[in-house]
N, C-alpha and C positions, 0 to 999 in steps of 0.2 A: 548572714554567716560571716564569722570573723575570718580575716585573711591569715593564712598559716604563717607567712613571714613576719607579720606583726606579732603574733603569739610568740614565735620563736625569739624575736629580737626584744620583746618588751614583757617578759614573763611576769616580773614583779608588779608592773603596772596593770597588766591584765588581771592578775589575781586580786589585786586591791579593788578594782572596779567591779569585778564579778562578785566579790564578797559582799559588796553593798546590795547586790540582788539576792543574797542568801543562797548562792549557787555553790554546790559542792565542787571545789576547785581542784580536787585530786585529778580530775580528767585532764587538766592542763599538763600535768607531768606525764600522763599517758601519751598525749598528743606529741609532746616534745620528744619523748623516748622513741616512739614509733617513727617520727620524722627523722631522727638521727639514724635509725636503721635504714630508712628509705634512702637517705642521702648517701650513706655508705654503699648500699647496694647499687644505687645509680652510678656512683663513681667506678665501682668494679665493672659494671656493665659497659660503661663508656670505654673503659680501658680495653676490655675484651673486644669490643667492636672495632676500636682503633687498631688493635693487633691483627684482627681478622682482615681488615682492609689492607694492611701492609702485606700480609701473607698472600692475599689474592693477587696483588700487584706482582709480588715475587714469583708466584706460580706462573703467571703469564710470561714473565721475562725468561724463566728457566725453560719453559716449553719452546719459546722462540729460539733459545740457544741449543735445543736438542738434549737437554739434561732432564729426561723424563723421570728417571729414578728419584732425583732430588725433588722434582716437582711433585711426585706422588707422595713423598714423605711429608712435604708441606701440606698437601691436600688432606692427609690423615690428621695432621695437627689442626687443620682448619675445621674438620668434622668434630673433633673433640671440643674446640672452642665454641662451635655452634650449639653443642649440647649444654655447655656451661652458660652460654648466652640465654638459651631457652629457660634454664633453671633460674637464673637471676631475674629474667623478665617476669616469670611467674611469682617470684618473691616480691619483686617491685610492685606488681599489680596487687598483691595481697596487702602490702603495707599501705598503698594508696587508698584501697578500699577501707581498710581499718581506720585510717586517718579521717577519711570523708565521713564515715559513720559516727565518729566522735565529734567532728566539727559541727555536724547538723544538730547536735544535742546542746551545744553551747549557746546561751542567750546573748543578746547584745550587751555591750558594756554600758553601765550607768554613767551618765555625765556627772562631772564633779559637782554640779549644782544640785543634784538629786540628794535629798536627805536620807540618812540611814533609817532603817526600820523594817519591820516584818508584816505589820498589819495596817489596815485602812485607818485605824485610830492614830497612826503615826504620820499620816500625811500632813503637809504643812498648808495652812490656810494663808493665801497670799493676797486675796482681794474679796471684798463683800460689797454688795450693792442692793439697795432697796429696803423698804420697810416690810417686816413680817406682818401679813394681814391679821387683823383681829376679827375672828368670826364668832357668831353667836354660839351659845352653848349647845344648841341643837344642830350645828353644822354637820354635814354628812360627807363621808369619804366618796371618792369618785365612783366607786362601784355601786353605791346606793343611789347617787345622782343619776347614773346611767340607767338604772332601773326605773327611777321615778319619771324621767323624761323620755324613756324608751329610745335610748341612744346606742347602747351596746348590749348584745345578747351573748353572754359568756356561755350559757348552757347550750345554745344552738350551735356555737362553734365547737363545743365539746361533742355534740351529736355528730356533726359533719366530719370532724377531724380528730379532735382530742383537746385536752386542757392546754391552754396557751395559744389558742387560735380563735380569737373573738370575732364576732360578726358586728360590723359597724352599720348603723342604720340612720336614715333621715338626715337630720342636721349634724349628727356626728360624722357621718360619711362625708358630708359637705365640708365640715371643719377640717377633716383630715386632708381633703383635696386642696383646701384653701392654704393650709400650712405648707404643703409640698410646693404649691405654686409661688407662695410668698418667699420661701427659702431659695428656690431656684432663681426667681427674678432678682433677688438681692445678690446672689452669687454671680450671675452673669453681669449685673451692673458693676460689680467689683472687679470684673476682668476675667472671671473663670469661664472656660469653654464648657458648655453643657455636653455631656456624654450620656448616651443611653446604652449601657453595656449588657451583655448576656448575664443571666442570673445563675447559670450553671458554669462551672469551671473544671478544667482537667487538673491532674496532679501537679503538672509543671507550674501552673498558675498558683495553686495552693502552696507549693514549696517556695515559689519566688517571693511571696510576701510574708512567709514565716508561719502560716497556719499549719502547714504539714512539715514534719510529722508531729509538731508540738501539740496541736489542737484537733487532731484527727477525730477523737472521740466526741468532740463537741459539734461536729459538722454532720449534716444530713448527707448520706451517700447513696447515689443511684447505682446499685451494684452491677446491673447488666451492662451499662455503658461506662462504668467506672468514672462517673462525674460527681461533683459535689455541689450542693446548693450553697450559694455565697452567704457568709456571715455578715458581710458588709460590701458596699460598692468599692471600697478601697482595693479589694483584691482584683477584680477584672480591670478597673481603670488603671491601676499601677502596672498591671501586666501588659498593657498596651505597649509599654516601653521596654519589655523584655528583649534582650539581644539587640538593643539600639545604641548607636553612638551619636550623641547630640553634639552641637557646637556650643561653646561657652556663651555665645550671644543669644542662644535660644532661651536661657534662663531669665526669669522664672517660668516654668511650664505650669499652668494653672488649669485644672480640670475640676468639674463638679458633676454630680450625677445623682438622680433619684432611683432607688431600687427598693423592692421588698428585701428583707434580710431574714435569714433562717438560722436559728441556734438551738441546739438540743438542750442546752442548759442542764445537763445531767448533774444530779446532786443538789439542785436548788429546791428549797422547801421552806415552809413557814410563812410568816406574815409578809416577808419581802416579795413573795410571788403573787400576792393577792391582786385581783383586778388587772390593771395595766402595768403593774410594777415590774413584771418580768414575763416576757412572752417568748414563744417559739418562732412566731412570725410577726414582723413589724416593719413599718416603713421608715425610711431615713434618707436624708439628703447628705451626701458626703463631699468633702473637699479633699483634693489631692494636689500636692505641689512637688515639683522636682526643682532642686535648688543647687547652686554652686556651694561647695563645702564651706567656703568662707562667709556665706550669707545665710546658712540654714537656720541659725538660731535667731537672727533678725526676722526671718520668715515665720518661725514658730511664734514669736511674740505678736507679729501682725495677725496671724491666724487666731490667736487667743483673743485679741482685741476685737476681731471681726465677729467671733461667736458671742462675745460679751455684748456687742451692739445689737445682735438679734434678740437676746434675752431682755435687754433694756426696752427695745421696741415692743416686746410682748408684755411689758409691765410686770415681769416676774422677778421677785427677789431671788438673788442667786449669790453663790460664792465660788471662788476659784481655788482649787487645791493643786499644789505641786506634789505629785505622788512620791512616796518613799520607795526605796529600791525594792522592797518585798512586795509592793502592790502594783508594780509595773508589769506590762506585758512582756512576753518573751523577746519580741523584736525591737522594743522601744529603748531609746537612749535617754529620753526625758519626756514626761507626759504631764499635761495639765488636765484635770477633770473639772467640768462645770456642773454644779448641782443647784437645782431650784428647790425652794422650800414649799413643801406640800402642807398647807395650813390645817387641813382637816386631819391628816395623818400625823401632823406635828413632827415631821422629819424631812431630811434632805434627800433628794432623789437625783442621781446622776443622769444627765441628759446629753453630755458631750465629753469626748476625750480628744485632745489635740496633742499629737505626738511627733517628735523628730526621731527618725530611725537612723539618722546619719547614713553611712554607707552599707549598713547591715543588709537591707533588702536589695540594694543595688548590686552587691556582690553575688547574691543568689540569682538575681535577674540578669546579670551581665549588662547592666545599664551604665553606660559610660559617657563621657563627654571629652572633647578635645579642645584645647586652647591653642590656636594657631597651628604650628607644626609639631607641638609637643606630643608625647605619648599619651594615649587616652587614659583617663583616670575615672574612678567611680564617682557618680553623682550622689547627692543626698536626697532622700525621699521623706515627705511629711504627709500627714493626713489629719483630718478632724471632722467630727460629726457636726453638721450645721443644718438641721439638727435631727436627732432621733425623736420620733413623734409620740410614742406611748406615754412617757412620763411628762412630756410637755403638755399633752392633753389632760393627764391626770391633774397636774397643777393648775391648768387653766380652769377646769371644771370646779375644783375645790376652792381655789382662791377667789374666784369671781362669782360665787353663789350669793344670791340676794333673795329676799322674800318674793320678788317678782320673777325670778328665774336666774339664769347664768349669763352674766354680761360678757360680751365678746370684746376683746381689746380693739381699740380704735384702728390700729394698723391692719387688722384682718378684715374689717367690715366690707371693704370693697371687693374682697375675695369671697367672703361667705354670702354676701347679699342679705344678711340679717344682723341685727345688733344684739339680740338676746335669744337664748334658748329657753322656751317656756311651754 
């Protein structure tokens, strides 16, 4: 959430950066107008309270001096001031609530490095790696390979739950577990503390990281207990630090965690949802960092390089995109997407997003840090997928298919216990 004083003092800059996200900036004028009314009301309320305090002191002095009639006159005036105070306080509460309801609708500001644009086609390719595999003409997409080698049963998942909830079997279940362990081992070796968080969150946690109210319709909700299934481990892990004041020397705070993730994906349809391309439940290892504001963009680049290293080790061709303003999430200030090439489908599949939220989440979370004896200030938060499994698995199956079976990348063989799926 943006800070009100920053909106008030930097209106033109705020509008410029929000426009890059294609946000309707008229709301900024509303916020500033209501805030002006709020500040005027606060000043009137403060003046009345000060006058009331003076009258109370005068009443006491008059009573001590035996001037009861004069004291009673001032008491009557005090009663009238109390009524005015109550009315002004109600108005102040109303202005504060109206301001808050508008502030929670305003997305984070796009960093100046973010390119302008409205659609994914306007994202900027900043890095590519690896050769696109050349497959035989009869190469199969991953859903056909999964059927051929009895790896994934999409229909059984549909029977048990519904579309988007596959059942992994045999060597595919083992490959999933191998990837999770590989990603966690790499993260902990890089200095991340492994966390095993809850996969249900309350509203405060959803609000803290920006999923609520913006993405409420995309989350699974447990109505009786008013809890939400997590869309990513970012949410519970980042919320560990809600209402916390850190020390500057604590940075960087580095956490990682594996969880299943749940997304309703309402409105998704067509070929993009085939097989493992888009699921309602999937597994992911997530990285979360808390950083000093002066260092957060260095940290973003480090996290991007880290994820790129995982993809290189998996021998997957990939590219890195700098997202344009219109394709970024509500809470992000700058995001890199990593996409691997799916050789049988002949298209790029997103497997990771690495984002800097600057102080946007921290303001919602009240996550602050203190340098020496200075006043606490907001930290910066970052997160990245390292990695999401479904599309990684899709690319591994498709790109590594041979006449003899599906080859397992060298780096995973100690985890899977087998070199090939046949």
